[in-house]
N, C-alpha and C positions, 0 to 999 in steps of 0.2 A: 260571694266574696267581693268586697268593695274594691273599686278601682283606686290605684294609688294616684296621688296628684301628679300632674305633668312635671317633668324635670325642667329646671331653669336652664337657659342657654345664654350665651354672651349678649344676645339682644335684650334680655330682661334686666337691664341695668338698674332700674328702680327697685325691682324685687330683690336683686342680689345685694344692693346697698342696704335694704331693710333687713335681710337675713344676716348680713355681717354685723349690723348694728345690734341685732338681737343676740347673736352668738358671742360677740366680743364687745360688751357694753362699755368697758373702760378703755378701749383702744383709741388712740388718736390716729385717724386715717391719714392725716397729712404727714405723719412721721414715718409712714411705711414706705419702703421701697416698692417699686412695681413688681419685682420678683417675689417679695414676701406677700404682697397683696394677691398676686396670682395664685400662690400656694394656698392662701386662706380661702379664696373662692373655690378652688378645686376641692378643698376639704369639706365644703358645705354639703350636708347630707342630701339636700334636694337639688344639687347641681349636676347636670348631665351633659354639659357642653364639652366639646373636644378641647384639650389643652392648647393645641396649636392654632385654634380659631380666634384667640384673643389678639388685640392690638394695643399699642400704647394708648391710643385714643379712647378705646373702650375702658381700659383700666383707669385712665384719668377721669373719665365720666363717672365711673362707679365710685372712685375715691371722693370726688366732689359731692356727689349725691349723698354718700354716707356722711361726709362732714356737715353738710347742710341739714341732714335729717333731723 
């Protein structure tokens, strides 16, 4: 049985941004509120971080990486 890939955590900001870009190709990350962005990240199939471990700074970093992606 093959090992499943490791789950993303809040520290994996670049990988989260890439996953969001892939899952939501038409979305404008700059138009999203942080609560909406937070929910989108939690819904990613390969995300395993704890919901309460995020910060506004982490969400902002993900948002900008996604925008620049």
